[in-house]
C-alpha positions, 0 to 999 in steps of 0.5 A: 450411714453412721449409727446413733445420729439423726439421718439428714433429710437429704439422705432420704429419697423422695420415695423413701420419705413418702413411704416412711411418712405413710408408715407413721401416719397410716400404717402405724407399723409394718409387718416384715413382709410389708416392709419388704414390699415398700423398701429394698431389703438392704435399705431396711437393714440400713435403717434398722442399724441406724435406728431410723426404723426399730423392730418391736416384738409384740403378742401378734408378732414383730412389727417395724416402727419409725423410731425417734431418729426416723421421725427427726429425719422425716418430720424434723421432730422426734419428741412431739410425735406419738410414742412406740406404743401408739404406733403398735396400737395403730398397726394392731387396729389396722391388721385386726380389721384386715384379718376380720375382713371389715371395710373402713368407711370414708366419712362421705359414706356414712350419711351423718357426721358425729358431733365434733366433741366425739371425734377421735383419731383412734376410732373409725367407722367400718362396715362389718358382717353385723352392720355399721361399727365405730371401731377402736382398740389397742394391743398394749396393756392387754387391751382397753381397761374395763374402766376405760370401756365404761367411759367410752360407753357412757360417751358414745352409747346414746349417739350409737343408738340414735344413728344405728351403729355399735361401738365395737372394741377390738381386744387381744384377750378373750375375756376382758370387756365381755361382761360389759358387752353382754350387759350393753349389747345394744350399743357395744360389741367386744371382739377378740382378735389377735392378728398373726403377722408371721414373724415373732420376737427375736428370742435368743437363748444362751446355750453355752458358757462364755468363751474364756477370752470374753467371760467375766473375770473369776474374782470378786467385782469389788475387792479390797477397800478402795471401792468404799470411797466411791459414792455410787458404790457405797450407797448401793443396798447392802445385799448388792454390795455383798454380792459384788464382793463375791466370786463370779461363780457365786454372783452367777448363783445369786443372779439365777436366784434373782431371776427365779424370784423376779421372773425377768431382769434386763442385761443392764440390771444384771450388770448393775447388780451382779457385774455379769453379762448374759453370756454368764448365764447358760439357759437364759432367754434373751429378748432384745427390743426397743421401748419407751420406758417413761410414757411421757418422754416419747423421744426416750427410746431405749434398746433393752435386752430382757432376760428370763428363764421362762420360754413362755414369759419370753413371749409376753408383751413389753408391758408385762416384761417392763412391769416385772423388771420394775418390780424386781428393781424395787426388790433390789433397792429395798434390800430384800433377798430373793426368798420365795417363801417370803416374797411373792410376785402377783402371779397373773401377769395382769393388773388388778386393783386388789393385787399388788405387784408383789407381797413381802412377808418379813415375818408371819402375819406381817405383809407389805404391798409393793406396786410399780407404777409404769406411769400410766396409772390414772389418779382414780386407779392409784386411789382404788389400789391404795384403798384396796391395799389398806382394806386388806390391812397390809402393814405398809405400801411401797410405791415405785415410779420411773421418773423423778417428776412422777416421784415428786407428784405422787409423793405430794399426793399419796406420800402420807399413805405409804410405808416409805417415800415413793421410790425412783425405779429407773430399771432400764439404766 
């Protein structure tokens, strides 16, 4: 089986096709033990190597998902299916209900039928210790946002009261949604649950310098004058061009300063901005995973190697790590030095309307707000953030996005409110 090409349908046995279909349609994702139950270990390794299956680290541990190549082999399409995050969330709901000991009910057991307008594949009825519940929830993004919880409550509250069930939302975090549940306890429950699937992230640490035969050459990456005629290199931000003209040891020093400032970067960013490899940075934690960097491009799954100096950050969700990399990429593109006295990341690793992802203070009393938009912000969220940043009297707002289409759309909608045009931040390349 060759890596990087779609697996042909005839290369799957009927049993394999059936089990991969069930993985996608019912399970969302397998735990490692579940995968071993349904497929022989050699076949799991073959599928992972070929990209048919992908290994995804999450807060609850590692899950195995059906990748784009697998969806092409099983269903004949890759782009029209749900993305990796949706598969992770389906697995989370299934494993959380299993851990809580709840029983999923068939429609025939209910004695009533929800109006068609309220039907959702992401919500299902369960029998819990407290009675009948319409259950939903997600792992990514630290669970449903408070605004989405309010939308669900408005939509289902009267029906829940009429039919005697509670809207019950599973949350990986302990606090989000609890105040809303206390206020509307007659119709809403928010249950903190984070399954432990045993296998964690595949985290590796660089413990020794690279061997002489594999290490990056000692001299500058850019030397002489010939590179100045290269249109790609000549348009790099000034600080990056200066860094690339330094020796390997000096570039390592600059890269470590950037990691201390930005918390996380990818191996691709390390190569792009510093002409180094992870093996050049002893002590760095590596977190290999597969992500969909642009939520609207479901078939665009990318192998990523996150790098961080913090062991605790290495265990954070892909959402947090992606956001940190996007924000750090903005800093590089804006030609801002890694000055911890003038550049401060939002410290809580979660999104808040009142806090930008980073604040740049070029001089005392003059602050700029930096915001990286992963592509999941609703128009309401974007409007609230901009209003709040303006109320805080930032000298300017800088907005970054991951796709050219979103860049064009937001430039047309919010461009006049910003300090500079919307940045295209393709941090994974």
